[in-house]
C-alpha positions as CSV (number, residue, x, y, z in Angstrom):
1,X,-13.6,4.5,1.7
2,X,-10.3,4.9,0.2
3,X,-9.9,1.0,-0.5
4,X,-13.1,1.3,-3.1
5,X,-10.9,4.1,-4.9
6,X,-8.2,1.8,-5.1
7,X,-10.2,-1.0,-6.2
8,X,-11.6,1.1,-8.8
9,X,-8.3,2.4,-10.1
10,X,-6.9,-1.5,-10.4
11,X,-9.7,-2.3,-13.1
12,X,-8.1,0.2,-15.6
13,X,-6.7,-1.0,-19.0
14,X,-3.5,1.1,-19.2
15,X,-0.3,-0.8,-20.6
16,X,0.8,-1.2,-16.7
17,X,-2.5,-2.7,-16.1
18,X,-1.9,-5.4,-18.8
19,X,1.4,-6.2,-17.6
20,X,1.7,-10.0,-15.6
21,X,1.4,-9.3,-11.8
22,X,4.5,-11.2,-11.4
23,X,6.7,-8.8,-13.5
24,X,4.8,-6.2,-11.2
25,X,6.1,-7.9,-8.2
26,X,9.6,-8.2,-9.0
27,X,9.9,-4.6,-10.2
28,X,8.3,-3.4,-6.8
29,X,10.8,-5.7,-5.2
30,X,13.7,-4.2,-7.0
31,X,12.5,-0.7,-6.4
32,X,12.3,-1.2,-2.1
33,X,15.6,-2.7,-2.2
34,X,17.0,-0.1,-4.2
35,X,15.4,2.8,-2.0
36,X,16.0,0.9,1.0
37,X,19.8,0.5,0.5
38,X,20.1,4.0,-0.6
39,X,23.0,5.6,1.5
40,X,21.4,8.1,4.0
41,X,24.5,9.4,5.7
42,X,25.9,12.7,3.9
43,X,29.8,12.8,3.9
44,X,31.7,16.4,4.2
45,X,32.3,16.3,0.5
46,X,30.2,18.2,-1.4
47,X,29.7,16.0,-4.4
48,X,28.2,13.3,-2.2
49,X,25.6,15.9,-0.6
50,X,24.4,16.8,-3.9
51,X,24.0,13.2,-5.2
52,X,22.2,11.6,-2.5
53,X,18.8,13.9,-2.8
54,X,19.0,13.3,-6.6
55,X,18.7,9.4,-6.0
56,X,15.1,10.4,-4.2
57,X,14.1,12.6,-7.0
58,X,15.1,9.8,-9.6
59,X,13.0,7.1,-7.6
60,X,10.1,10.0,-7.3
61,X,10.3,10.4,-11.3
62,X,10.1,6.8,-12.0
63,X,6.9,6.7,-9.9
64,X,5.3,9.7,-11.5
65,X,6.1,8.3,-14.9
66,X,4.5,4.9,-13.9
67,X,1.5,6.6,-12.4
68,X,1.1,8.8,-15.5
69,X,1.4,5.7,-17.8
70,X,-1.5,3.5,-15.7
71,X,-3.8,6.9,-15.3
72,X,-3.8,6.6,-11.6
73,X,-4.4,10.4,-9.9
74,X,-1.2,11.3,-8.9
75,X,-2.6,13.3,-5.9
76,X,-4.8,10.8,-4.8
77,X,-1.9,8.2,-4.9
78,X,0.5,10.4,-2.7
79,X,-2.4,11.2,-0.3
80,X,-2.8,7.5,0.4
81,X,0.8,6.9,0.4
82,X,1.1,9.7,3.1
83,X,-0.8,7.3,5.5
84,X,2.4,5.5,6.3
85,X,4.3,8.4,7.5
86,X,2.7,8.3,10.9
87,X,4.4,5.0,11.5
88,X,8.0,6.3,10.8
89,X,7.2,9.7,12.2
90,X,8.4,8.5,15.6
91,X,11.8,7.0,14.4
92,X,12.3,10.1,12.1
93,X,11.6,12.6,14.9
94,X,13.9,10.6,17.3
95,X,16.6,10.7,14.8
96,X,15.8,14.7,14.1
97,X,16.3,15.3,17.9
98,X,19.5,13.5,18.0
99,X,21.1,16.0,15.9
100,X,21.2,13.7,12.5
101,X,18.4,15.6,10.2
102,X,19.6,14.4,7.3
103,X,19.0,10.8,8.4
104,X,15.5,11.7,9.8
105,X,14.4,13.3,6.3
106,X,15.7,10.1,4.7
107,X,13.5,8.0,6.7
108,X,10.4,9.8,5.9
109,X,11.4,10.0,2.4
110,X,12.2,6.3,2.0
111,X,8.7,6.0,3.8
112,X,6.7,7.8,1.3
113,X,8.5,6.4,-1.9
114,X,7.9,2.9,-0.7
115,X,4.5,3.5,0.1
116,X,3.7,5.0,-3.3
117,X,5.2,2.0,-4.8
118,X,3.4,-0.6,-3.0
119,X,0.3,1.4,-3.5
120,X,0.7,1.9,-7.1
121,X,1.4,-2.0,-7.5
122,X,-2.4,-2.5,-5.9
123,X,-3.9,0.3,-7.9
124,X,-2.7,-1.4,-11.3
125,X,-3.3,-5.0,-10.2
126,X,-6.9,-6.5,-9.7
127,X,-6.5,-8.3,-6.2
128,X,-7.5,-11.8,-7.9
129,X,-4.5,-11.5,-10.4
130,X,-2.2,-10.4,-7.6
131,X,-2.9,-13.2,-5.4
132,X,-2.7,-15.8,-8.4
133,X,0.9,-14.4,-9.0
134,X,1.8,-14.9,-5.6
135,X,0.7,-18.5,-5.6
136,X,2.9,-19.0,-8.8
137,X,5.6,-17.7,-6.8
138,X,4.9,-20.1,-4.2
139,X,4.2,-17.7,-1.4
140,X,2.9,-19.8,1.5
141,X,-1.1,-20.6,0.9
142,X,-1.7,-19.3,4.5
143,X,-0.3,-16.0,4.0
144,X,-2.1,-15.6,0.8
145,X,-5.6,-16.8,2.5
146,X,-4.9,-14.1,5.3
147,X,-4.5,-11.5,3.0
148,X,-7.8,-12.5,1.0
149,X,-9.7,-12.2,4.2
150,X,-8.3,-9.3,5.2
151,X,-9.1,-7.7,2.2
152,X,-12.4,-9.0,1.7
153,X,-13.4,-8.2,5.7
154,X,-12.2,-4.5,5.0
155,X,-15.6,-3.9,3.2
156,X,-17.4,-5.3,6.2
157,X,-15.7,-2.9,8.7
158,X,-16.4,0.0,6.2
159,X,-19.9,-0.9,6.2
160,X,-20.2,-1.0,9.8
161,X,-18.2,2.2,10.3
162,X,-20.4,4.0,8.0
163,X,-23.3,3.0,9.4
164,X,-22.4,4.0,13.2
165,X,-20.9,7.4,12.1
166,X,-24.5,8.3,10.6
167,X,-26.1,7.1,13.6
168,X,-23.7,9.1,16.0
169,X,-24.0,12.4,13.6
170,X,-27.9,12.4,14.1
171,X,-27.5,12.3,17.9
172,X,-24.4,14.5,18.3
173,X,-24.3,17.3,20.6
174,X,-22.1,20.1,19.5
175,X,-22.1,21.4,23.1
176,X,-21.0,17.9,25.0
177,X,-17.6,18.2,26.8
178,X,-14.6,17.1,25.2
179,X,-14.0,14.1,27.6
180,X,-17.6,12.8,27.1
181,X,-16.9,12.9,23.3
182,X,-13.8,11.0,23.8
183,X,-15.3,8.3,25.8
184,X,-18.3,8.2,23.4
185,X,-15.5,7.8,20.7
186,X,-13.8,4.8,22.5
187,X,-17.1,3.0,23.1
188,X,-18.0,3.3,19.6
189,X,-14.5,1.7,18.6
190,X,-15.3,-1.3,20.9
191,X,-18.6,-1.6,19.2
192,X,-17.5,-1.5,15.8
193,X,-15.1,-4.4,16.4
194,X,-17.8,-6.1,17.8
195,X,-20.4,-5.8,15.3
196,X,-17.4,-6.4,12.7
197,X,-16.6,-9.9,14.4
198,X,-20.2,-10.8,14.3
199,X,-20.8,-10.0,10.7
200,X,-17.6,-11.6,9.7
201,X,-18.5,-14.8,11.5
202,X,-21.6,-14.9,10.0
203,X,-20.1,-14.6,6.5
204,X,-17.6,-17.2,7.4
205,X,-20.4,-19.8,8.3
206,X,-22.2,-18.9,4.9
207,X,-19.0,-19.8,3.2
208,X,-18.6,-22.9,5.0
209,X,-21.9,-23.9,4.0
210,X,-21.4,-23.3,0.5
211,X,-18.5,-25.7,0.4
212,X,-15.5,-23.6,1.4
213,X,-12.4,-25.8,2.0
214,X,-9.9,-23.4,2.9
215,X,-8.7,-22.1,-0.5
216,X,-10.2,-19.6,-2.9
217,X,-10.3,-21.2,-6.7
218,X,-8.1,-19.2,-8.9
219,X,-10.5,-17.3,-11.4
220,X,-7.1,-16.3,-13.6
221,X,-3.8,-18.0,-14.9
222,X,-1.0,-15.7,-15.2
223,X,0.9,-15.8,-18.5
224,X,4.1,-14.1,-19.1
225,X,4.6,-12.5,-22.8
226,X,7.5,-10.7,-24.4
227,X,6.0,-7.4,-23.4
228,X,6.3,-8.5,-19.6
229,X,9.9,-9.4,-20.1
230,X,10.8,-6.0,-21.6
231,X,9.0,-4.3,-18.8
232,X,10.5,-6.3,-16.0
233,X,13.8,-5.6,-17.5
234,X,13.3,-1.8,-17.7
235,X,11.6,-1.5,-14.2
236,X,14.4,-3.6,-12.6
237,X,17.6,-2.1,-14.5
238,X,16.0,1.6,-13.9
239,X,16.0,1.7,-10.1
240,X,19.4,-0.4,-9.8
241,X,20.8,2.3,-12.1
242,X,19.6,5.3,-9.6
243,X,20.9,3.4,-6.7
244,X,24.3,2.7,-8.1
245,X,24.8,6.6,-9.3
246,X,23.9,7.4,-5.9
């Protein structure tokens, strides 16, 4: 239930939590652009080889500082951000086998740093504020609506998965062959999605019965303050400075 932990983190009262969601979105965009455009080729000169790792250390230092300022557990943040690594591991391994170890390591580092930054935004911004900021930035309404439904139905899938896990544990046999356990797991996965679809359809029908018209009413209206402008300037300038120094 990792998403429940992140939801709890987003209800904090740190200075970073109080910043406008639009400023944090801009800071995330600047950070991701800086990380993604940082050179990953190491030139023959020793100077360049020393500067490139330092850039990633600088990005990591920014994230550590932001996590400490927002009172988000750094270890928990890193564990959840590491979930993005399997998606980039295939490309990194192929690059490693081709003989470019520096590029493979940089792919993994960039994926992990980007995951930490995105997760830190979610961990310091309640979903209502984040979606309100996206709407004020004129993001397509359909994309915002899909995001809202995906987030809400994660709880439905998690609840169904927990119920099925408890039922499976109560009937589990430790001496069952591996093939049979794999077959049971595959069947349980299909049942999970079938039950989640049925539950989600019931929730959607209940929403329609209560007057849902295809748009969630905004519960918050964000306002920019001087502290938000200051945060925006610093959080955008810091990764750009690290990128230019790389």
